[in-house]
Structures are given as structure tokens and as C-alpha cells.
N, C-alpha and C positions, 0 to 999 in steps of 0.2 A: 626507720626501720621498715620495711610491712611487714615481716612474718619474725618468728622466735624462736628457727627450731628444735632453741633444748628446750623449750617448753610443750609436751603432748598434751593435745586434750580430751575431754570424751564426747562424744557428740551424742546426740536420743539413740541409735541404734548400737549404742557401746562403741564403736570402733573410734582409736588413737588416733588423732591429726595434729597438724604441727595447729600452733595459738598466731590465728593472721590479724596483726594490726590492721592493714589493710582493711577487710574487711569491716574491721571495729567499726571503722572511720565512715566507709560509705553506708554502715546502716545508721551511723549518728545523722552522717551527709541527709540519706531521706528526711530522719524523721524531722529536720528544721533546723539542726543546730548550727549553729554558727563556732568557722573556724576558735573563738580559744577555750567556749565549751568543748568542745569533741576533743581538743591536746588535752584539759585538764582529767576528763573523761577517762581518755587512753591511759593517760599516763596512772590515773590511781585505778585503776582492773588491772593494769601492769601490772604494778606493784606489788598486788594481790595472787598475784594468777602461783601455782604449784602444778607440776606432773601431774596428770589425770581430772583436772578440776575438771568439772562438766557443763556442758555449753552452759545449763538452764542457770547454773550459779553463777556466771559471767553475764548474762543475761540480767539477772537481779540484782547485780551489781554494779554495772551499767546504765538501771533505768532508776536504782535509786537515784546516784550521782547523777544522772539529769533531770530526775523529778528536781530536786533540791535547785535546777537553776530554773526550770521551764516548765508546767506544767503539760503544755502542748505538744512542746517538744518531745515529752515525756508517755501521750496519750499515745503520739507518730508510730515511737521507735516499740511499742509494747502493742502493735497491730496485729500480728499474726498470732500471738497469743491472745486478746482482748476476743478476736473470734473466738480459739477457741473457750472461750469463757462464758462460751452462750451457750453449750449446755449445761445438764447431761446432756439431756434431750435433745434432737433437730433441728425441733418444730422455734425455733426462733433462727436459724441458722437459714432456714427453706421461707421464713419473713425478710429474713435478711437479704436471700437471691430472690425473692421480688420485689424488694423496693430499690432493689439494682436496677431488672428491668423498668419497673417506673418511672424508674429519672430520665426511660429511654422514650417513654411517651408508653410504652404498655399498659394496657391493662388486666389485671392477674389475679387469678385464683391460688391457696392453699390450701394443698390436702383434697383435691376435686377426684372426686367415684367417679374415672367416664367407663361405658361399657363399651369390650372390647367384641372383636367377633369372636374371641371364642371363650374368657373369659371375661370378670370387674376388676380395673384396677383404680389403682390410687393412687394419683401423681402428686409429686410435690410442689410443684408450681405449673399453672399454665398460664401463657403469657398470650394477649394479641391486640393486633396496631397493625389499622390501614390493612384487613383479607388475611395477614397472615398468622402464623403460630406457632407458639414455642412453646415445647415442653420439658421441663425439665425435671431432672432427677438429681436428689442432693443429697451428697455420701461424706459427715459431718465426721469428724473425729475429736474428740478430745484430748488427745495427747498428743505429741510430735512422734516424728519417725512412721505413721501409719500411713500406706501407699494403696493407692487403690489397686490392685490389678486384673488381669483379660476379665475373672470374670463378671466382674465387673461391667463392660462397657457391649459382653457378650449378653449376658440378662438383661440388661435395658433394653439394646436393642431388640431383640425380640420383643419386650413387650409396645416399646413404640408403634412398634409396626403391629402389633395385635389393637392396636388403638384406632391409627390408622386406617386399617382394613375392617374397624367396627364405625363407631359412635360418631366419625368423621370422614370416615368414608367419600369422598367426592367435597368434602366442603371446604380445603383450605392447598389452595394449588404450592401456596410459598408456607411449609412448612421444616421445624426443625428442632433432636431431639436434641435436651444438651445434660450435659454429668457438668456437674457441679460441686470441687470437693474443694475446703480448704488447708486442705494437706495436699497431696504427692500423688501420678500417674505411672506406673512402671512405665520401662519401654512399651512389652507389648502391648498395654491397655490403649498407650497413645496409634499405636501404629492400626490397630483393631480400629478403635471408635474413629477416626480419622479414616478409615477403609472405609468402616459402616457407612459416613458421609452424619458422624453423630460430630456435635460443637463441642470440645473439651478443656471445659474450664478452669485448670488446677490455683494454689496459690500464684505459682510463677512459670505457669501456663496457658498460655501460649507467650514468647517471651513483651510481645508488644503491648495485651488488650489481656493481662491475667487477671485474676482476682484481686491479688497484692493493687496492682497498676488501674482498674477500672472503682477500686475503694478511693484508692488520695484526690484522681483528677477529678472525682465527681463530689471528693466529701461527706463520701456517705460511711463516714467510719462507724460503726457498732456502737453503745450505749459504754462495753466491757470496755472500752478504750479511753476512762475520763479518769484518773489521779485524782480528783476533789471527790470524789462518791467513793464510799465503803462497799461492800464486796454486801452488807446483808441491803440497803437503798440501791443497788443495783439490780439486785433480783427479786426488789419491790418494781422496778417500774416494769422492768421485763413481764412482769407478769401482770402489768398490765397496758402489756402491751408495749410500751416501750424499747426499740429494737435501736435507732440510729440518736443520735447525739443533736441531731439537725431536727426531730422531734422536742427535745427536751424545753424548748424556750417556749414550743409553741402548747407545752403541760407542765407549764411552772405550777401550777395549784397539788401535783399528786407533789410540786419539790415543800411545800409547805403538809400537806399530810402526814409526811415525813418528819417533819419536824423540826426540817433545818430552818436558820435563824438566817433573815436578808440576806445577812455579810456572809453568806455560806450560797444562795442563792445565787447570791452575782457569782463568784465566784464557780460556781457549776456553771451556771451562763454565757461567763466570760470565756473560761474553759472549752464551750460548745462552739463560741462565735468561732474563733481561731483555729479552729477544726474544718469548719465546715468551709469547701468553696466552690465557687461553682461552675468552673472548668464541666466544659462535656465529657463524657466518656466517648473516650473514640471505639471506631465501630470495629466490627468481631474481623 
């Protein structure tokens, strides 16, 4: 049975919708869980459902059950929440976006101040490769249900135009303005952004090369995905500039600074290694 219409659940927006077993199964599949694990988790979650239960509670139940079976699969399952845990400031998210571009061979700068024709701007991420320029504005939200509306691309488009008519005037024949968010865009935001020539990169937009897809294919999981670290330990590593799971191994000494035992360090490194995937990011 793919859905249970008799049970209605509450989305982050407050909307009541029927519980979909199919969607829960798909999310567990994307996390890499095997069929026996998926069936066991779905059965347990279904037994604990009640009318009006929030999607957040369903997620936590599924995550806790999956974590008992596989740390790495649990880490993949909590990817969206892990991105939100990069906050409360947006700076780690900007570093994260820069890492995605670095994976594609770009040289990046975060928080670069650039003089436009009219005023000076601070651009979240500036990336360059083989004469190509990308300027990315990162819109980070640390709670679900928030969308970037049309005012965002309207504002960003004008900023990028000012920069290209200022310091970068005539310097790059190949240049792009990006808007990257860890949540979603409204339809009007997408319409204006694409019409204006901006690259719109949202959690699940565009479908074939969304932020979610890029993270999974490139193995660029944020440190906050890890199930084997406590929140305060993750916060310490983020403060030290370790944003990606793949950077943990090369900064193992920081785990020792945290006072982790050899056994725990081995568990953390093992989980990181399972998450890292060497596949290339698909082109835009």
C-alpha cells in the first residue's frame, strides 16, 4: 500500500496532507538503505503514525530507526536537515557552495568585496576557471518551508549587472550569476531568474542538477550529516573551517583535540569514507 489516506500529516507549511508510504520509501532508498531495512523502518514508522503528526517527527522517527542499522545511510537520509544545521549564520553554507564549485575545478573566493559601477558589493562566492566567471549569491535558511520569492532574483540580478559594469567590465566574456538556496524557489522567482539569465540552484531545482543531486553525486556531504559526532563536536569542527565530511580525514588531529578515543575516531572516519563518492558532478 503506497499511501494511507486515513492518516493526514502536517507539513512544515502547516498544510495537512495524506501520509505517503511511497515517499518515505523513496527517501530511504535515496539514502542507500537496503530493502529489508526500508521495510522495517516503514513498518515501525507506520505503527507510530497519528492524525496531524508533523513531517519533522516522522523524519526523526525514521532517522533514529535507520541510524540503528547504518550510520552512513542515516547520514544520507538527514542530508536536507544537515544543510540547515550549517547555520545559524549563512557563512558555512557559502563555504559549502564554494566547495561544490571547487569540485568542478574552479578557484573560489568567499565573501569577496567587488566595486560595481554604482556601489560596492560583497559577493558570497566568486569562482573562476579557464576565463569563466561565476558569481554566486547564497540564500541560506535554517528552517523548512521557507522559499525564495521573486524579490531575490530581482535584487541579485541588479547587483550582478552593477558588478559586471564595474570592476569586471570587459574582463570576462563567459560569466554567470548564480542564486543558490538550500530550500526552494517560488514559481515567479524561477520564471524571472531564468528569463534574466541567472542560474537558479535550489534544493530540488533544476531536477537533474539540483543542489541535492550535486551533493550526492560528488560525495560533498556536509560535516553536519555525521551520525557519529555530537552537535558540540560538529560546531567545533565548523569553527575550524571543516565543512565537508571528506575533509575530516585530513584534519584527524582536530578529532584528537576534541578528546575523542581511537575507537570513536575510527568510527567517524569510517562513516566519512562511506559517504564520499568520487563520481563527477553533472553539468548544469
